[in-house]
C-alpha positions in Angstrom: 118.6 -9.8 -3.1 120.9 -7.6 -5.1 123.7 -6.1 -2.9 126.2 -3.3 -2.7 129.0 -2.3 -0.4 128.5 0.9 1.5 130.7 4.0 1.0 132.1 3.3 4.5 133.2 -0.3 3.6 134.5 0.7 0.1 136.8 3.3 1.6 138.0 1.1 4.4 138.9 -1.8 1.9 140.6 0.6 -0.5 142.7 2.2 2.2 143.5 -1.1 3.7 144.5 -2.7 0.5 146.2 0.2 -1.4 147.4 2.4 1.4 148.4 -0.1 4.1 145.9 1.5 6.5 144.7 -0.8 9.3 141.1 -2.0 9.1 139.9 -3.8 12.2 137.6 -6.7 11.4 134.2 -6.3 13.1 133.8 -8.4 16.3 130.4 -9.5 15.1 128.0 -9.1 12.1 124.4 -8.2 12.4 121.4 -8.1 10.0 119.3 -5.0 10.2 115.8 -4.6 8.5 114.7 -1.4 6.8 111.4 0.0 5.6 110.3 2.6 3.0 110.6 3.1 -0.7 113.5 0.9 -1.7 115.3 3.6 -3.8 115.3 6.0 -0.9 116.3 3.4 1.6 119.2 2.2 -0.6 120.5 5.7 -1.1 120.4 6.2 2.7 122.2 2.9 3.3 124.9 3.7 0.8 125.6 6.9 2.8 125.4 5.1 6.1 122.1 6.8 7.2 120.0 4.5 9.4 116.8 6.6 9.6 114.7 3.9 7.9 115.5 1.0 10.2 112.5 -0.9 11.7 112.0 0.3 15.3 108.7 -1.2 16.4 107.1 -4.6 17.2 110.0 -5.9 19.4 112.5 -5.7 16.5 116.2 -6.1 17.2 119.1 -6.8 14.9 120.2 -10.4 14.6 123.7 -11.9 14.5 124.7 -13.5 11.1 127.6 -15.7 10.0 128.7 -16.3 6.5 130.2 -19.3 4.6 133.7 -19.1 3.2 133.8 -17.0 0.1 134.1 -18.6 -3.3 134.3 -16.9 -6.7 133.9 -13.5 -5.1 130.7 -14.4 -3.3 129.4 -15.7 0.0 126.0 -16.2 1.8 124.7 -16.6 5.3 125.6 -20.0 6.7 122.4 -20.6 8.7 118.9 -19.2 9.0 118.6 -15.8 10.6 115.5 -15.6 12.7 114.2 -12.4 14.2 112.1 -12.3 17.4 108.4 -13.0 17.1 106.8 -9.5 16.4 105.1 -8.2 19.6 103.4 -5.6 17.4 103.3 -4.5 13.8 106.5 -3.3 12.4 106.2 0.4 11.4 106.1 -0.4 7.7 106.8 -3.1 5.1 110.4 -4.4 5.2 112.0 -3.6 1.8 115.7 -3.8 2.4 118.3 -5.4 4.7 121.9 -4.4 5.7 124.8 -6.2 7.2 126.0 -4.1 10.1 129.2 -4.1 12.2 127.3 -3.6 15.5 124.1 -4.8 17.3 123.0 -1.1 17.6 124.1 2.0 15.7 127.4 1.1 13.9 128.3 1.1 10.3 126.6 -0.3 7.2 128.9 -2.8 5.4 126.6 -4.3 2.7 123.0 -3.6 1.9 120.4 -4.6 -0.6 116.7 -4.7 -1.6 114.6 -7.8 -0.7 113.4 -9.8 -3.7 109.9 -9.6 -2.2 109.0 -6.9 0.4 107.4 -8.3 3.6 104.8 -6.8 5.9 105.4 -8.0 9.5 102.5 -8.0 11.8 101.9 -9.1 15.4 102.9 -12.8 15.8 105.0 -12.9 12.6 108.6 -14.1 12.6 110.8 -12.6 9.9 113.5 -15.1 8.7 116.2 -15.2 6.1 116.9 -18.8 5.2 120.5 -20.1 5.1 122.1 -19.2 1.8 119.5 -16.5 0.9 121.5 -13.5 2.1 124.0 -13.4 -0.7 126.9 -11.0 -0.8 129.0 -10.6 -4.0 131.9 -8.5 -5.0 131.7 -9.6 -8.6 
């Protein structure tokens, strides 16, 4: 997955680092799944628009933790497992985002999946440990 920081996070980090403006660390990080044409979804996520988030089939965001950063990069420290789908997701999952809240909230990082995934009733969407890679390089 290629990744990018959202406008929200870029501005917060620049203000914190260069203007001595406080930036409160999120109390938890969550992975959100998005559907639709990747280019459109990515543009929405850059701007912080969440209109393409999956909202069917028993979907909920999942908590994620990351390993210590090294050489400007990090990855999820364990497998992220979404609930078994109680129905079909409303479309093929094409993108993911790291969010600062379990619902609503702000996009921090986002990216397109290497391989899009259609989730149907009974499926379990997972991101294996180490596969959600975030880089600032």
